[in-house]
Steps between C-alpha positions, in 0.01 A plus 500: 500500500198472269350819374147586384382400155526775245188548285505284190418603141156653463473561875244760601472617857158388624255775567355506851138553424352768280183685577208267566730198482692593815473252788213580736714478811659836418855368527750575224600140431227244420490184709407141435166576667435777248567258214270236651219750550524644150519155340217361711703209638654403830846600616605136482415490129714806434786340695471184289515707181811681623667168581402345165290229660332269245188492724359818342270502197648680197209749489546587869877530457454736205257715697732525803803580285303772318402659833859483626614685188216751528581584863876481450525235772850352551529200737723550802778241482562528875136430581509205262809365672325514838184338367653223290851439631655633179703810415380510135858587418749308286879524531702539182872426531713613207867580445464853362238772486599769250555291187248510218444124518404497868283810471303326225486176698364686802238665281366161399510360853336808647226511240391144577526540877309828483209337324474257791541784753836386626776743584866454408794529738833533320817348643803575279799272560756738344809349662642190660472662842132577455440153359627353827215671685251298300669171589333521839146382560423810709548736201197724442462372146376165633220656706270597213243268342737376228825566316607558142875456446643649179790363294688316776393174659584591859354167611824335386676666795285319757502137617260297292483771233205679659465849646443526879128571474172313483351772276451442125804589288523563124816551294499742207775530237638184656409133504469300822441133573339584834264787411272633230704679231436747219811515285639578157663236278831686470674212321237517226576870466868423448416249229274750322781756517746263334259405222428866424863610488614199298243590234671838454835349396838600639683421825303472823604642839338498845506724805441290810379657824704379796305360793564649845853408595439457874209265430285687752222443251470192281360580156530308175316749275800626302684170487185337362480761225859446390462126545208490258695722261802268500277194461333634186835603349641154566200336337558717196867399490623852583761516777506783751864543606560643847661814355162579337327506839549808717403477867387810684272631770149625420579845357508697175871555553555126477340497157720786385819320603377175347461650154848646512642157583300333222622753243857407590421143388294556187404770254132590449242375455464352849196327651481559876264338749488694827324308778324814628360810329706743707821327386375496141447876529869536588594310183279733294650810663856380435421426136347843449799666663732313264296602196381146428148449363285305741302237315753463219856511636404411857184293557388495863235290672402561862285314752215614731283719277532820701256774389777734378636244250238598239621861489861383456410251228650220706407144412429304815354188653197635680385339820148558640618648829170643624308187398752284684457715811123470482525123461715470814259715700202303370655169604567639847143628534371157402712341772373754751145408403562135577637350178699188579717260307860467380708799383380647171719652229390758247755529220521808279678529166691802369394654169748611236443863401705598191587866450765695309791389720490159329375613163493202264612509140748785554 
């Protein structure tokens, strides 16, 4: 079910020889032998460079890499699998594909894997039925060199809290006790949101994203955000009554309905924390439709830091999605290269980005 990697940013299709630089064997595609001959080294040395072996001097590695780029040589992953018992492919399991967050996460993962000449096989979970396929040790996802699991700790669904594979596993956008993890401190983001909105003055409201009702996937991302938000309000002595929290699914429509409910409780100005940018956008759209000035009568703070938030003037808690993806891929590569030891955790912090939607002093 995996599909080929799409070219990443800055990708240029390698040229296959040009003029005097074409391989002497007359074939269109250069081979490892062509690289070895041009670089003046043995085929074994080129193979060690391709496989990132530490047993190659830096000067020799640089020379071989330069020749590979000059000839446009691309290692054959199938040949490498035969020679070394590896597929040089990593499985990525994630709940969705088309959302902005996961596209950015995949960009980061793919960029790091690409630098190490690993391919990516994508396995979207999408539904409870499809998830069940991956609860079997014979699933294709477990037959690559390693796995990256995004957002949901699937290991919790297995005896002993471990996936049915002996391959290295890394969690991203989730924290695991059993595996390496690259994750965001969502509770910290909630606390930062509360501190920012309290400084504006006026009543505070929250739009909470409901977790999946059938519990096919177990995620605590949104509950951690609201949990941190409530904690900071409580420490400041500001209650958050249940009627000031609107629960909805992840959609702009949910934000639109939320604002209408909040306006039934209180006149502007209102300070609204939406636990995701797309929901915050719905709040903004509803305010504009009602003729309310965003940033003065309705202050809105989102979460995620999606690229389009700048154009909409939406304040947000920005998370380093691509960097987090690269960190997860890097940890997996290190495990594949023999790194041992207990599970590691790389924690990332959100950054408050203030724009006109929470304009201060208005």
